[in-house]
N, C-alpha and C positions, 0 to 999 in steps of 0.2 A: 495510456490513460492520461487524459488532460489534467485532471485535478484529483485530489483525494476522494472526491465524490464519485469518480469513475464515470461520470456523465460528461458528454461532450459539451453540454451547456451548464455544467455544475449542478445537475439534477439528482444528486446522490442521496439527498436527505441528510447529509452531514453538513450542518450549517454552523460555521464558526460565529461567535459573537462579533459584534462590531469592534469591541476592544481587542479581541484575539486577532482579527484581521489587520487592524491598525498596527499592533505590535509586530506581527509577522512581516508586514510590508516595511516597517521602519528598519527591521533587522535584515531585510533583503531575502527573507525566507519564503515570502508568498510566491514570488516568481520562480525561485529555484527549488523550493521544497514542496510546494503545493501544485502550482500550474505546471512545473517542470518535472513532476514525479514520474519516475520510470522504474518499473519493477524488473529486477534481474532474478535469475534462478535462486539466488541466496537471499533475496529480499530487496530492500530499498537502500538508497544512498544516505549519506550523512545529513544532508539538508532536509530530506523528507522525514527522516527519523527525528531530527531536531524539531521540525514544525509539528509533527504528530505528538511529540512530548509536550509541547506548549498546549496543544488542543486537549490532551488527555490529562493534564495536571489539574487536580481538584483541590478544594479546601484552601487553606491559608497559603499553600505553595503556589496556587494559581496566580495570586497577585504578584508574587516575585517573578514567576515565569512571564507574565505580561509586562512587568516593569523592565525586564531584561531578557528578551528572547535570545540575545547573543550569548548570555551566560548559560541559558538552557541548552543552546547548541554546543557550547564548550563542554557542558556536562555530558552531552551525547558523545563527545570525543573521549570522555573518561570511562565510558561504559565497560571497557575491558577491565577496569578496576571495580569489581563487583561490590566492594565495600562502600563505594560512594553512590551507587545507583539505588533507586527505590524499586524493589522487586515487583510490588503490586502495580505500579505505574508502567513499568517495562512490559509486564504481561498484557496490560490493557492496550498499550501502543501496538504491540506486535499482533494482537488479535484483531484490532481495528484495521490494520493494514492488510492482514490476511483476508478479513471479511470483504474489504474493498476490492481485492484481487478477484475473489469469488464473484462479487457483484458485477465486475467488469466482464468476466468471462461468461456470465449467464444472464446478461441483460435481456429483457423481454424482446421478442421479435428476432432474436438471433438463433442460429442453429447451435446445437450442443457440440462438444468435442466428439462425442460418440457418433453423432450424425455426420459430421465432417469426415471423420476417419472411415466411416462406412462408405461414404461416397468415393473417397480415394481408393478404398480397397476393391470397389466394384469396377473392374477394368473397363467394362462396356460404358458405364456412366462416366467414368473418369476420362476415358479417351474421347468421349463425345463432347466434352467441355471445350469451348474455345480456349486458346492458350492464355489469354488474359484472365479468364475466369478460373482456370486451373491454378494459375499463379496466385490469385487472390485466395483461393481455397487453401493452398499450401501455407500462405502467410497466416491465415486465420487459425489453422491447426497449430502452427508453431507458437503463435501468440497465446492461445489457450493453454498449451502445454507449459509455456513459461510462467503464466499466471498461476497455474495449478502447482507447479514446483515451488514458486516463490511463496505461495500461501502455505504450503506444507512446511517449508523451511521455517517460516515465521511462527507457525503454530508449535512446532517442535521447540523452538527457542522460548516461546511464551510458556510452555509447560515447564521448562526448566526454571524460569523466573517464578512461576507459581509455586513450585516445590520449595524454592528458596524463601519465598514470602511466608510459607506455612512453617518453615523451620524457625522463622523469626530472625 
Protein backbone atom coordinates (compact mmCIF):
# COMPACT_ATOMS: atom_id res chain seq x y z
CA UNK A 1 0.00 0.00 0.00
CA UNK A 2 1.56 3.26 -1.07
CA UNK A 3 -0.13 5.58 1.40
CA UNK A 4 -2.66 5.53 4.20
CA UNK A 5 -5.27 6.01 1.56
CA UNK A 6 -4.59 2.64 0.05
CA UNK A 7 -4.67 4.11 -3.44
CA UNK A 8 -1.76 4.16 -5.77
CA UNK A 9 -2.49 7.81 -6.48
CA UNK A 10 -3.58 8.75 -2.99
CA UNK A 11 -7.23 8.25 -3.94
CA UNK A 12 -8.41 6.86 -0.62
CA UNK A 13 -10.76 9.57 0.45
CA UNK A 14 -8.57 10.05 3.55
CA UNK A 15 -7.37 13.59 3.07
CA UNK A 16 -5.11 15.13 5.70
CA UNK A 17 -5.38 18.86 6.15
CA UNK A 18 -2.57 21.02 4.82
CA UNK A 19 -1.44 21.68 8.40
CA UNK A 20 -1.36 17.94 9.16
CA UNK A 21 0.69 17.22 6.06
CA UNK A 22 3.17 20.04 6.78
CA UNK A 23 3.59 18.84 10.38
CA UNK A 24 4.07 15.22 9.29
CA UNK A 25 6.57 16.23 6.61
CA UNK A 26 8.52 18.39 9.07
CA UNK A 27 8.80 15.44 11.46
CA UNK A 28 9.80 13.09 8.64
CA UNK A 29 6.63 11.05 9.17
CA UNK A 30 5.03 11.71 5.80
CA UNK A 31 7.59 9.69 3.85
CA UNK A 32 8.13 6.97 6.45
CA UNK A 33 4.72 6.76 8.08
CA UNK A 34 2.33 7.54 5.25
CA UNK A 35 3.96 6.92 1.88
CA UNK A 36 6.10 4.13 3.29
CA UNK A 37 3.27 2.45 5.20
CA UNK A 38 3.57 -1.31 5.15
CA UNK A 39 1.13 -3.64 6.82
CA UNK A 40 2.40 -6.75 8.58
CA UNK A 41 0.30 -9.58 10.00
CA UNK A 42 0.23 -7.86 13.38
CA UNK A 43 -0.43 -4.35 12.05
CA UNK A 44 1.68 -1.34 11.16
CA UNK A 45 5.05 -0.05 12.26
CA UNK A 46 5.93 2.73 14.68
CA UNK A 47 6.08 5.57 12.13
CA UNK A 48 2.72 4.71 10.57
CA UNK A 49 1.06 4.45 13.97
CA UNK A 50 2.59 7.81 14.94
CA UNK A 51 1.40 9.47 11.75
CA UNK A 52 -2.06 7.96 12.13
CA UNK A 53 -2.20 9.26 15.71
CA UNK A 54 -1.52 12.79 14.44
CA UNK A 55 -4.31 12.37 11.86
CA UNK A 56 -6.75 10.89 14.40
CA UNK A 57 -6.14 13.40 17.19
CA UNK A 58 -9.10 15.72 17.65
CA UNK A 59 -10.04 18.71 19.75
CA UNK A 60 -7.51 20.70 21.74
CA UNK A 61 -4.98 17.87 21.56
CA UNK A 62 -4.91 18.21 17.76
CA UNK A 63 -3.05 21.52 17.97
CA UNK A 64 -0.40 19.98 20.20
CA UNK A 65 -0.06 17.01 17.83
CA UNK A 66 0.42 19.39 14.90
CA UNK A 67 2.85 21.58 16.82
CA UNK A 68 4.99 18.60 17.72
CA UNK A 69 4.37 15.45 15.68
CA UNK A 70 7.71 14.15 17.00
CA UNK A 71 6.23 14.25 20.51
CA UNK A 72 3.21 12.37 19.17
CA UNK A 73 5.56 9.76 17.76
CA UNK A 74 7.36 9.57 21.10
CA UNK A 75 3.97 9.03 22.70
CA UNK A 76 3.45 6.19 20.25
CA UNK A 77 6.55 4.56 21.70
CA UNK A 78 5.02 4.77 25.18
CA UNK A 79 1.83 2.98 24.19
CA UNK A 80 2.93 -0.04 26.16
CA UNK A 81 2.31 2.19 29.16
CA UNK A 82 -1.48 2.24 28.95
CA UNK A 83 -1.73 4.87 31.65
CA UNK A 84 -0.32 7.46 29.21
CA UNK A 85 -2.35 6.54 26.11
CA UNK A 86 -5.74 7.99 25.14
CA UNK A 87 -7.91 4.87 24.74
CA UNK A 88 -10.53 6.52 22.53
CA UNK A 89 -7.88 7.80 20.11
CA UNK A 90 -6.04 4.47 20.05
CA UNK A 91 -9.26 2.70 19.10
CA UNK A 92 -9.90 5.24 16.30
CA UNK A 93 -6.34 4.89 14.98
CA UNK A 94 -6.42 1.11 14.90
CA UNK A 95 -9.86 1.01 13.28
CA UNK A 96 -8.77 3.55 10.66
CA UNK A 97 -5.77 1.43 9.74
CA UNK A 98 -7.86 -1.76 9.70
CA UNK A 99 -10.39 -0.10 7.39
CA UNK A 100 -7.60 1.01 5.09
CA UNK A 101 -6.29 -2.56 4.89
CA UNK A 102 -9.79 -3.72 3.95
CA UNK A 103 -10.08 -0.96 1.35
CA UNK A 104 -6.76 -1.95 -0.20
CA UNK A 105 -7.75 -5.62 -0.37
CA UNK A 106 -11.16 -4.91 -1.91
CA UNK A 107 -10.50 -2.01 -4.26
CA UNK A 108 -12.95 -1.92 -7.17
CA UNK A 109 -11.85 -3.80 -10.26
CA UNK A 110 -9.86 -6.37 -8.29
CA UNK A 111 -10.71 -9.98 -7.69
CA UNK A 112 -11.62 -11.05 -4.17
CA UNK A 113 -9.50 -13.36 -2.06
CA UNK A 114 -12.17 -16.05 -2.48
CA UNK A 115 -12.04 -15.70 -6.29
CA UNK A 116 -8.24 -15.92 -6.33
CA UNK A 117 -8.23 -18.94 -4.02
CA UNK A 118 -10.89 -20.64 -6.16
CA UNK A 119 -8.74 -20.13 -9.24
CA UNK A 120 -5.73 -21.61 -7.45
CA UNK A 121 -7.71 -24.60 -6.21
CA UNK A 122 -9.02 -25.33 -9.70
CA UNK A 123 -6.14 -27.43 -10.95
CA UNK A 124 -7.13 -27.16 -14.62
CA UNK A 125 -7.40 -23.37 -14.51
CA UNK A 126 -4.32 -22.96 -12.35
CA UNK A 127 -2.17 -25.20 -14.55
CA UNK A 128 -3.34 -23.32 -17.66
CA UNK A 129 -1.97 -20.04 -16.35
CA UNK A 130 1.40 -18.94 -17.68
CA UNK A 131 4.10 -19.04 -14.98
CA UNK A 132 4.24 -15.25 -14.64
CA UNK A 133 0.46 -14.96 -14.17
CA UNK A 134 0.43 -17.82 -11.65
CA UNK A 135 3.20 -16.11 -9.67
CA UNK A 136 1.21 -12.83 -9.72
CA UNK A 137 -1.87 -14.72 -8.52
CA UNK A 138 0.06 -16.31 -5.65
CA UNK A 139 1.38 -12.87 -4.69
CA UNK A 140 -2.13 -11.35 -4.73
CA UNK A 141 -3.48 -14.14 -2.54
CA UNK A 142 -0.71 -13.70 0.02
CA UNK A 143 -1.09 -9.90 0.01
CA UNK A 144 -4.84 -10.17 0.62
CA UNK A 145 -4.31 -12.70 3.41
CA UNK A 146 -1.72 -10.45 5.04
CA UNK A 147 -4.04 -7.43 4.83
CA UNK A 148 -6.93 -9.46 6.29
CA UNK A 149 -4.77 -10.73 9.18
CA UNK A 150 -3.39 -7.24 9.84
CA UNK A 151 -6.91 -5.76 9.84
CA UNK A 152 -8.18 -8.47 12.20
CA UNK A 153 -5.26 -7.92 14.56
CA UNK A 154 -5.83 -4.16 14.63
CA UNK A 155 -9.57 -4.56 15.21
CA UNK A 156 -8.94 -6.92 18.14
CA UNK A 157 -6.55 -4.36 19.64
CA UNK A 158 -9.07 -1.54 18.98
CA UNK A 159 -11.75 -3.50 20.84
CA UNK A 160 -9.46 -3.74 23.87
CA UNK A 161 -8.87 0.02 23.77
CA UNK A 162 -12.63 0.61 23.47
CA UNK A 163 -13.27 -1.51 26.55
CA UNK A 164 -10.61 0.49 28.41
CA UNK A 165 -12.20 3.78 27.30
CA UNK A 166 -15.62 2.63 28.60
CA UNK A 167 -14.14 1.77 31.97
CA UNK A 168 -12.82 5.30 32.13
